[in-house]
C-alpha positions in Angstrom: 4.3 -20.3 -10.6 2.8 -17.9 -13.2 0.1 -16.9 -10.5 3.0 -16.1 -8.3 4.9 -14.2 -11.2 2.0 -12.0 -12.0 1.7 -11.0 -8.4 5.4 -10.5 -8.0 5.5 -8.3 -11.2 2.7 -6.1 -10.2 4.0 -5.2 -6.8 7.6 -4.9 -7.7 6.6 -2.6 -10.6 4.6 -0.3 -8.3 7.5 -0.3 -5.8 10.1 0.6 -8.5 7.7 3.2 -9.9 7.3 5.0 -6.6 11.3 4.9 -6.5 11.8 6.3 -10.2 9.4 9.0 -9.5 11.4 10.0 -6.3 14.5 9.9 -8.6 12.9 11.9 -11.1 11.7 14.6 -8.7 15.0 14.6 -6.7 17.1 15.1 -9.8 14.8 17.7 -11.2 15.4 19.6 -7.9 18.9 19.2 -8.4 19.1 20.5 -11.8 16.9 23.7 -10.8 18.9 24.6 -7.8 22.4 23.9 -8.7 25.4 22.9 -6.6 26.0 26.5 -4.8 22.5 26.7 -3.7 22.4 23.5 -2.0 25.7 23.4 -0.4 24.5 25.6 2.6 27.6 28.0 1.9 25.7 30.8 0.6 27.1 33.2 3.5 30.3 31.4 4.0 33.7 33.1 3.2 37.2 31.9 3.8 38.7 33.4 7.2 41.4 35.8 7.0 44.0 36.6 9.9 43.8 33.4 11.6 47.5 32.7 11.1 49.5 33.9 13.8 51.8 36.6 12.4 52.8 39.1 15.3 51.7 38.0 18.6 53.9 35.5 20.3 52.8 32.5 22.5 54.0 32.1 26.1 55.1 28.5 25.5 58.0 28.6 22.9 57.9 26.0 19.8 60.9 24.5 21.5 59.2 23.2 24.6 56.4 21.7 22.2 59.2 19.9 20.5 60.5 18.4 23.3 57.1 17.5 24.8 56.4 15.8 21.3 59.6 14.7 19.7 57.9 12.2 17.5 55.7 15.3 15.7 55.8 15.3 12.0 55.1 19.0 12.2 54.2 21.7 14.6 52.3 24.9 13.4 51.1 27.9 15.3 47.7 29.4 14.6 45.6 32.1 16.6 41.9 31.6 17.5 40.5 35.0 18.0 43.4 36.7 19.9 44.6 33.2 21.4 47.8 31.3 20.0 47.3 27.8 19.4 49.7 24.9 18.5 48.7 22.2 15.9 50.9 19.2 16.5 50.8 16.8 13.8 51.6 13.0 15.0 51.5 9.9 13.1 48.1 8.9 13.8 46.4 12.0 15.3 46.6 15.9 15.7 47.1 17.3 19.0 45.8 20.9 19.6 47.5 22.9 22.3 46.7 26.3 24.0 49.8 28.6 23.1 49.8 30.2 26.4 49.5 27.5 28.8 50.5 24.3 26.8 47.5 22.4 28.1 45.0 20.6 25.6 43.0 23.3 23.8 39.2 24.0 24.4 37.3 26.4 22.6 35.1 28.7 24.7 31.6 30.0 23.5 32.8 33.6 22.9 35.8 32.1 21.0 33.3 29.9 18.9 31.3 33.1 18.0 34.5 34.8 16.9 35.3 31.9 14.6 31.8 31.8 13.4 31.8 35.6 12.6 35.0 35.4 10.8 33.4 32.8 8.2 30.1 34.5 8.0 29.2 37.1 5.1 25.7 37.2 5.7 23.6 40.1 6.9 22.4 38.4 10.2 23.5 38.7 13.7 24.2 36.0 16.2 20.6 34.8 17.9 22.1 32.0 20.0 25.0 29.8 20.8 24.4 26.2 22.0 26.9 23.6 23.0 26.2 20.1 21.7 28.0 16.7 21.3 26.6 15.6 18.2 24.1 16.6 15.3 22.3 15.0 12.4 23.5 17.9 10.1 27.1 16.6 10.6 27.4 13.1 9.5 30.1 11.3 11.4 30.8 14.1 14.1 30.9 13.7 17.6 32.4 15.4 20.5 32.3 18.9 22.2 31.3 21.8 20.0 28.8 24.7 19.4 25.8 25.6 17.3 25.8 29.2 16.4 22.2 30.5 14.9 22.2 33.6 12.7 19.1 35.8 12.2 19.0 35.9 8.2 16.3 34.6 5.9 18.2 31.4 5.3 18.3 30.5 8.9 22.1 29.9 8.8 23.6 28.1 11.6 27.4 27.3 12.0 29.1 24.5 13.7 32.4 24.9 15.6 34.5 22.1 17.1 35.5 22.7 20.8 38.4 20.5 20.7 40.4 22.3 18.0 38.7 25.7 17.2 37.7 24.5 13.6 34.7 25.7 11.8 33.3 22.4 10.9 30.6 23.7 8.4 27.8 25.9 7.6 24.1 24.7 7.4 20.8 26.3 6.4 17.3 25.9 5.3 18.3 25.5 1.5 20.8 22.8 2.6 18.2 20.8 4.6 16.0 20.6 1.4 19.0 19.5 -0.6 19.8 17.0 2.0 16.4 15.4 1.8 16.6 15.4 -1.8 19.8 13.5 -1.5 18.3 11.0 0.7 15.6 10.3 -1.7 17.9 10.1 -4.7 20.5 7.9 -2.8 17.7 5.9 -0.9 20.0 6.6 2.0 18.1 8.1 4.9 21.1 8.1 7.2 22.1 11.2 5.6 25.5 9.8 4.6 24.9 10.1 0.8 26.3 7.0 0.0 25.3 4.2 -2.4 26.8 1.5 -0.3 24.0 0.6 1.8 21.5 -2.2 2.5 18.4 -0.5 1.3 20.0 0.2 -2.3 21.2 -3.3 -2.3 17.5 -4.5 -1.7 16.3 -2.3 -4.4 18.7 -3.7 -6.9 17.5 -7.2 -6.0 13.9 -6.2 -6.3 14.6 -4.9 -9.9 16.3 -7.9 -10.7 13.3 -9.9 -9.5 11.1 -7.5 -11.6 13.2 -8.3 -14.8 13.0 -12.0 -14.4 9.3 -12.0 -13.6 8.9 -9.8 -16.6 10.8 -12.3 -18.8 8.8 -15.1 -17.6 5.4 -13.3 -18.4 6.7 -12.2 -21.6 7.7 -15.9 -22.6 4.3 -16.9 -21.6 2.5 -14.1 -23.8 4.7 -15.2 -26.7 3.8 -18.9 -26.3 0.3 -18.0 -26.1 0.3 -15.7 -29.0 -0.9 -12.7 -27.2 1.3 -10.5 -29.5 -0.1 -12.1 -32.6 -2.9 -9.9 -34.1 -4.4 -12.8 -35.8 -4.4 -14.8 -32.7 -7.5 -16.7 -31.6 -9.6 -15.0 -29.0 -10.1 -16.5 -25.7 -13.5 -18.1 -24.9 -14.3 -15.1 -22.6 -13.7 -12.6 -25.4 -15.6 -14.3 -27.8 -18.6 -14.7 -25.3 -18.0 -10.8 -24.6 -18.1 -9.8 -28.1 -21.3 -12.0 -28.6 -22.9 -10.1 -25.7 -23.3 -13.4 -24.1 -23.8 -13.1 -20.1 -20.8 -14.3 -18.2 -19.2 -13.1 -15.2 -15.6 -11.8 -15.2 -14.1 -9.8 -12.2 -10.4 -9.6 -13.4 -10.6 -8.9 -17.0 -9.2 -12.5 -18.2 -6.5 -12.3 -15.9 -7.1 -15.8 -14.4 -7.2 -14.6 -10.7 -11.1 -14.2 -10.1 -12.6 -17.6 -11.0 -16.1 -16.3 -12.3 -15.8 -17.1 -15.7 -16.8 -20.7 -15.6 -17.8 -22.7 -18.7 -18.3 -26.5 -19.6 -16.3 -27.6 -22.3 -17.5 -31.1 -23.9 -14.2 -31.8 -25.5 -11.2 -33.0 -23.4 -9.1 -30.0 -22.1 -6.0 -30.0 -19.9 -6.6 -27.6 -16.7 -4.2 -24.8 -16.4 -2.7 -23.8 -13.2 -5.1 -21.2 -12.6 -7.8 -23.5 -12.9 -6.2 -26.1 -10.7 -6.0 -23.2 -8.0 -9.7 -21.9 -8.5 -11.7 -24.9 -9.3 -12.5 -27.9 -7.3 -11.4 -31.2 -8.4 -15.2 -32.2 -9.1 -15.5 -29.2 -11.2 -12.4 -29.8 -13.4 -13.3 -33.6 -13.8 -17.0 -32.7 -15.1 -15.2 -30.3 -17.7 -15.8 -27.1 -16.2 -13.0 -24.5 -17.2 -12.2 -20.9 -16.9 -13.3 -19.1 -20.1 -10.4 -16.6 -19.9 -7.7 -19.7 -20.0 -8.6 -21.2 -23.2 -8.9 -20.2 -27.0 -12.0 -20.3 -28.7 -11.5 -22.8 -31.6 -15.2 -23.4 -32.4 -15.4 -26.0 -29.5 -18.9 -26.5 -28.0 -19.2 -24.3 -24.9 -21.9 -24.6 -22.3 -22.7 -21.5 -20.1 -23.2 -22.7 -16.5 -25.5 -19.5 -15.7 -28.2 -20.5 -18.2 -30.9 -18.5 -16.4 -28.7 -15.3 -16.9 -30.8 -12.6 -18.4 -30.3 -8.7 -19.3 -32.5 -6.6 -16.8 -33.4 -2.9 -16.9 -33.2 -1.9 -13.2 -35.2 1.2 -12.2 -34.3 2.9 -8.7 -37.4 2.8 -6.4 -35.7 3.7 -3.0 -32.4 4.6 -1.5 -32.1 3.8 2.3 -29.0 5.0 4.1 -28.1 2.2 6.6 -24.9 3.9 8.3 -22.5 6.4 7.4 -20.9 4.4 4.8 -23.4 1.8 3.5 -26.6 2.4 1.6 -29.5 0.2 0.4 -30.6 0.6 -3.1 -33.9 -0.8 -4.0 -34.6 -1.5 -7.7 -37.6 -3.1 -9.6 -36.6 -5.1 -12.6 -37.8 -5.6 -15.9 -38.2 -8.5 -16.5 -38.8 -10.0 -13.2 -35.5 -11.5 -11.8 -35.4 -14.8 -10.2 -32.3 -15.8 -8.1 -30.9 -17.9 -5.4 -29.6 -16.4 -2.2 -25.9 -15.5 -2.4 -25.9 -14.8 -6.0 -24.8 -11.6 -7.6 -25.9 -9.1 -10.5 -23.4 -7.7 -12.7 -24.1 -3.9 -13.3 -23.0 -2.1 -16.3 -21.4 1.2 -15.2 -21.0 3.9 -17.9 -17.5 5.4 -17.7 -17.0 7.9 -20.8 -17.1 6.1 -23.9 -16.5 2.6 -22.2 -18.8 0.3 -20.0 -17.3 -1.1 -16.9 -18.7 -4.2 -15.2 -19.2 -4.3 -11.3 -20.8 -6.9 -9.2 -23.2 -6.6 -6.3 -24.8 -9.4 -4.4 -28.5 -9.6 -3.8 -29.0 -8.6 0.1 -32.2 -10.4 0.6 -33.1 -14.3 0.2 -35.6 -13.6 -2.5 -37.7 -11.0 -4.4 -39.7 -8.6 -2.2 -42.8 -6.7 -3.0 -44.0 -3.3 -2.6 -47.6 -2.3 -1.8 -48.3 -2.3 -5.5 -47.0 -6.1 -5.8 -44.1 -4.9 -7.8 -41.0 -7.5 -7.3 -38.2 -5.4 -5.9 -34.4 -6.1 -5.7 -32.1 -4.8 -2.7 -28.4 -4.3 -2.8 -25.9 -2.8 -0.2 -23.5 -0.3 -1.7 -20.4 1.1 0.4 -19.4 4.7 -0.5 -15.6 4.5 -1.4 -14.3 8.1 -1.3 -11.3 9.4 -2.9 -8.2 9.6 -0.4 -6.2 12.8 -0.7 -6.0 12.9 -4.5 -3.9 9.5 -4.0 -6.7 7.0 -4.3 -9.7 7.8 -6.6 -13.3 7.3 -5.6 -15.0 4.0 -6.6 -16.5 4.4 -10.0 -19.3 1.9 -9.6 -20.2 2.8 -6.1 -20.1 6.7 -7.1 -22.3 6.2 -10.0 -24.8 4.0 -8.4 -25.1 6.2 -5.2 -25.6 9.2 -7.7 -28.7 7.8 -9.2 -32.0 9.3 -8.1 -35.3 7.7 -7.7 -36.8 6.8 -11.2 -33.1 6.4 -12.7 -32.5 3.4 -14.6 -29.1 1.1 -15.0 -28.6 -1.9 -17.0 -27.6 -5.1 -15.3 -27.3 -9.0 -15.9 -27.7 -12.2 -13.8 -28.0 -13.6 -11.7 -24.4 -15.2 -11.4 -22.5 -17.2 -8.9 -22.5 -20.5 -7.0 -22.1 -18.7 -3.5 -25.3 -20.6 -2.6 -26.4 -22.9 0.5 -25.1 -26.4 0.7 -27.5 -29.5 0.7 -26.1 -31.0 4.0 -27.3 -31.8 7.5 -24.2 -29.8 8.9 -24.5 -26.8 11.1 -23.7 -23.6 9.0 -21.1 -20.9 9.8 -21.2 -17.5 8.3 -18.4 -15.2 8.4 -18.8 -11.6 6.9 -16.6 -8.5 6.8 -18.3 -5.0 6.2 -20.6 -5.0 3.4 -19.8 -8.6 2.6 -22.9 -9.1 5.0 -25.2 -8.6 1.9 -25.0 -12.3 0.3 -24.7 -13.5 3.9 -27.8 -11.7 5.0 -29.8 -13.5 2.1 -28.2 -16.9 3.0 -28.9 -16.4 6.7 -32.6 -15.5 5.7 -33.0 -18.6 3.4 -32.0 -21.1 6.0 -34.1 -22.0 9.1 -33.9 -25.5 9.5 -30.1 -26.1 10.3 -28.4 -24.4 13.3 -26.7 -21.4 12.1 -23.5 -19.2 13.6 -23.0 -15.8 12.1 -19.8 -13.8 12.7 -20.0 -10.2 11.4 -16.9 -8.0 11.6 -17.6 -4.2 11.1 -15.6 -0.9 11.9 -18.2 0.3 14.2 -21.3 -0.4 15.9 -23.5 1.5 13.5 -22.0 -0.7 10.6 -23.7 -3.8 12.1 -26.6 -2.9 10.1 -28.8 -6.3 10.6 -27.9 -6.8 14.2 -31.5 -6.1 15.6 -32.8 -8.3 13.0 -30.2 -11.0 13.6 -30.6 -11.3 17.3 -34.4 -11.9 17.0 -33.7 -15.0 14.5 -34.2 -18.4 16.2 -31.4 -21.1 15.4 -29.0 -18.4 14.9 -26.1 -17.9 17.1 -25.1 -14.2 16.5 -21.4 -12.9 17.0 -20.9 -9.1 16.2 -17.2 -8.2 16.1 -16.2 -4.4 16.1 -13.0 -3.0 15.5 -11.1 -6.5 15.9 -10.0 -9.1 13.4 -13.2 -11.3 12.6 -11.1 -14.6 11.8 -9.4 -14.4 15.3 -13.0 -14.6 16.8 -13.8 -17.5 14.5 -10.4 -19.1 15.5 -11.3 -18.7 19.1 -14.9 -19.9 18.7 -13.6 -23.0 16.7 -11.2 -23.8 19.5 -14.1 -23.9 22.0 -16.4 -25.5 19.6 -14.9 -28.2 17.6 -17.3 -29.8 15.0 -18.3 -30.5 11.7 -19.5 -27.3 9.7 -20.3 -25.6 6.5 -18.5 -22.2 6.0 -19.5 -19.4 4.0 -17.1 -16.3 3.7 -17.5 -13.0 2.2 -15.6 -9.7 2.8 -12.6 -7.6 1.7 -9.5 -9.4 0.2 -7.4 -9.1 3.4 -10.3 -10.5 5.8 -11.0 -13.0 3.0 -7.6 -14.2 2.7 -6.8 -14.3 6.6 -10.0 -16.4 7.1 -9.6 -18.9 4.2 -5.8 -19.4 5.7 -7.4 -20.0 9.2 -9.8 -22.6 7.7 -6.8 -24.3 5.6 -4.8 -24.4 9.1 -7.9 -26.0 10.7 -7.7 -28.8 8.1 -11.3 -27.9 7.1 -12.0 -29.6 3.7 -12.4 -27.4 0.7 -15.7 -28.8 -0.1 -17.1 -27.4 3.1 -16.1 -23.9 2.4 -18.0 -21.3 -0.1 -16.5 -17.8 -0.5 -17.5 -14.9 -2.4 -14.7 -12.4 -3.2 -16.1 -9.1 -3.9 -12.6 -7.4 -3.8 -11.6 -8.9 -7.1 
């Protein structure tokens, strides 16, 4: 429940923040422009001389009364030089030609005269277009005209053909104001009304945001997070002591990396029940971020973790987006295929931690017999000043041969199982790094590898995989890799061990597929490098 509340609160907060920004921007626009500038009436004037005063119609008013005895009123006007009767009935108004007595219809010339009578600007008529409806007049449809003027505001005047009335003036400032109103009222129909489904939905989301915030606040109060004298979490204590412990979510209980073993009985939290296996929980393994440090005995699971100084010895561009970095380590680093290192990335006065998996099964050696470590780094560029470039990838890709970086490791239990079952590896993008190491480390059991990539060029180990014996290689380009896996499992049912690594969306879809296939969790290992 709390995990869902955190997820809900975070995404609702983002959605509402975006709408608040739209409210602020549109409200500022209203304040700066003012009502007159947004009305579209900069060149609108009240027409004069439209009421008939001297010229008489051919059809007398007595005839009109005879035709419409139920009329509430009859008024006489002229459109240009043509008289017009307006008959007010209980449920509608009827417009009649004063000379013929027929229903009124405005022609193009009369529409231009009416438009000119209400126009005070410097422009001339550019065009007159018949129309039956327009987005610029909400709720109007019928026969009418759009008269466009050649002024700097792109003024356009709408005239109703059925009654000869000038419906309204529109121009470019009005169009900008109309969009501002749409953003402000969240009404993209242009009706400028608060009474619509979208704003009801926004109100409901705001209510959920408030409720989830209250729920999280209660949790924080119960845990004493606002108490300056509160006991730190085990994770915080270990980090302050510079003990090597992995953490990808900063103590939020979502990554599942900060595993420790507690010797005294401790109730597993909801996050631990989701992220740890039953065997781990029963053996006393817990997440360091979920429990306070009360001086209890803590056993670090990654007992071989060491701090290293890595020196860059080579940069190899494997594709447009993926580069292999090769380091020599001091001291020498021993690890298992599938594990990762925790790089310390300088960021101003802070140090950020970023995780990168070993891309080979074990240390390789240079001609000088120097042990080497290999990592795959995907360049994460900035997107249109909206999404910043990846801090960790940008820093590492900016290193030059001879530069050094601090790291700790090895971490992780994304390692090979000890069974006789066939192995199924599922990788997405640069998630092929630990999968490549695992594939290299296995030669006895039958293996099946699915690698999803954006292009052929990013199938960076394709030639190598195709030459491996006992490896069934399935490259997947520009398609969802989990769908290929689903199709293959339908054709090849059996007992397998599964290894999954890739971007969050791909990982979630694949894990859901395996859950739908009723694959036991004990046969699934995954590495979420997107945390």
